[in-house]
Phi, psi and omega in degrees: 000317180295317179298321180296319179292323178296317181297318180295323177295318179297321179296321179296315179294324179295322178297323178289315186292321186253043175293143186293146176266110193279346186256010182278124178246129181227156181284166182275340181227155179297333185271004182292161181303147182274031180235145178277150174283124183267354180284157182289146181296143182265116178058024176074009184292313183294320181296316180296318181294322179293321178295316178298322181297311181294322177300317180295322178295314183291328178291323183291323184243034185300324189268013185292322181200145174206139177293348179258030184299331181295340181276344185283161180291156184299323180296321178294320179296317181295319179295318179297321179294318179295320178297318179297315181297319179295320179296316181293320178299317179295321182294319184280009169293336176254138186292146173244115186208159179281136175289116186263149177217140180291347182254000182232147175287129181286346182273317184236350178086003181287151177286127184285143177207158184240008186268314191238106179292345184272004179234173187287155175082009184287136174228131177303138185304324184292340179290335182292341179279347180273143185264077174204176182290147184254139163238149183287167183296326178298315178295320181299315180295322179297318186280313190262341179240000180045045175208166177212141180299144185299328181281357179243014179251168178287126181265173180286333181226172179296329181291329183264005179255140177307133186296327179290320177296317180298316179295320180296316182289322178294322178297320179292320180297327176292321178292325182298331180293340180268001186290335181292340181270356180260150173272109184202176177248127181261118171260107185258119184256137179230142175271112183294333180283342176224059187300310183292325180286332184260359179278127181268111186296328184272358183298317181305329180277349183263335187282340179064226182265009182285146177291140181245123172258116183269118178255111178266106189264168175067039176292339181291349181273339183281162177306144188296329185262021180292144184278114183292323180298315179293324179294322178299313180296324179294314180297316181297319179294318179295320179293318179296323179294335180263005176097359180260084184257340184263077181255127180292313181200154180240130177237133177256112189226169166228106181296327182292316184259006179060035180276119180059021180289329180299320180293318181293317180298314181297323180295317180291317179300316180296320180293321178296315182293330183274324183263346181055052183230158174282165184241132174244121177263113185236161178163179179288170176295141171068032176260353176104027181295311182294321178296322178298314181292327179299335176293328175286324180287338184290352178268021183294164187297313187296330182282345180265352181267150180218160173060222183296328178298321178292317180297318178297322179293327180276352180079028181244151177255140182303131176081000184239037179208155177266168179297323179296319179294322178296315180297319181293317180295321180294320180295321181289326182275330183292136180295133179293156178239162180287148179288130177236143179200172178273000183269135179297144176077036179292309178278130187251335179221154177302136181241127182269133176242122177292126195230105179077208188288312185212034183231174182224151171240133185248123171273123187250153175299147180289140176286130183282128174251101187299339183277000177281137185289339182296335179287348179266354191253158174274173187304312182295324180287326178297321178298326179287320187285323182276119182294142177256341179215178184304132185284146174270113183281127179231149180235145177232147176259119182246144172237178183303138179088356179257164180208166173234128177258135177253085191061222173249017186266327183199167176202157175242130180244132178274115185263317188202141176125177178286163178301141180229160172267139176237111183262122190261128174243092181214169178303144181294343181269353174277120184284117179261123188227113174281146182199185174263149183297329182296328186265007187300309183298320179295318178298316181296316181295328186270323194242358177298131183093348178239269177294329180249098177231150341288170004287173189274351181200166177294325178296317178294326178297318179291330179290342178293344177085201182288146175258145183242137180261142178225129184256144179227145171248124188234143175243122182285161181241006180137170184273351181256359183212135178287146179262326182211160168248136172258117186254130169252110190304121178089349183252320182146200180213163180231123178272135184252127184226135177163187179242146179090194182251151175213161178233127182231163177234131177249126182246127181211163178303145181300132181098343179278133183287133174234121187232160172242129185217172173292140186294136179278330178227078189290342185252019179271039179277133181285147180293322177237151179293144180299143178265130183255125186267358185104341178232323180217160179264133179253120185287145174279185179286135184268138176267118183278128178224142176258000000 
């Protein structure tokens, strides 16, 4: 009886999840032109045929993925897993590799040059005499030294951004406007930890009639017991409110930890084989596009070979080579990967990846969102702000006259109302400090760069420029559920919980986005208020709720 009820629930969710996309127009043959017909349908024939086509596709592959997979029977999960593995094995019979050019960096797509070290694409002249693949000096520093020169990073404004980087990104944004006229598959990536900061408002008008696969990345940063079903409904509602309602499928993944990546890869591979179209991976800066594509590249031939088979493939004989020769041969044979880093604007030009039998996947430069706080920070500060592991959720109880400082980057001040709980979702390296509003200026002058990090120094704090205050009036819905999230774009969010009305002030650098939204995790209220030791907040025991 229980299994029957679970199956019926899954069917109901599947009907909602795989609703037909009515505006998708596809050709009748794989060899047809890669352009959509822009004329209006005649007597509804084309529209009906396109709906029937998508319905047949969704019916054929209905069980490939569902955010409610945990509710399905064990047999269905095992069958779906076996089908995905067989599909991926068949796909990798054809090589997946980056299209290489002697004039372009394989990591970021910049044009290589040896004249000016202060601009993008620079390679030391002596490197040109070596017979191997080239990456520019900027990519090398990002990967092996985890830093980038300030004049080669994305700035907060056009004046503070390298002119070559700015020109490259503007050129791509112009090309992106033509993507709606191409027949292709759009893989749209969003950072779940910075949903509002990484959502591109103009994207719904750019995708046209193309199918959109939504990849919600960095799930490993959220609390471990978060409800995926509720999160799916929240993401879908937020996308529809912003005009992105025609989503083919939604995947919740972590590219870094390989969480649910198999389902997402199989879905895209299946869609490519069925529609015979190229894939464009688009999204904001620093959402994980290059890391996502590297998962497809990781199935290359050399990485699947071992022992004598690997040595034969590298052209080496057992016992007749040094360790240095082995490393060099492996490096030359191993397929190159795209450059990934925590710095915004890593990829500078579209990079083509040969994908399957006769298709391509394009890694595109990230769309710049000026309201993200990361564009105001230096390399060391960006590492602090961007979480590297699951965040420790902490809550504070504030009353009138109290405030919470998030390093020296932002703060929340309680202006009016009864005491409320404020649950903080931010990187573990951002120092969260409760205090009184009267002492804020004194605290900042004394402790910025020490107790209050980031920024790393008082000089860097002054370089952030003027701070702007924004006031909100909020009405609570109870002590067991958050009523709103206060979002600081690029930094994190704070869930507000309590009863009655309150008035708060949020202070952040001028130009940084501050938003009020529906709570993403409404039941993450701590059972006890966090204890503050004078240096760090210690979270109480959390009450788990679904």
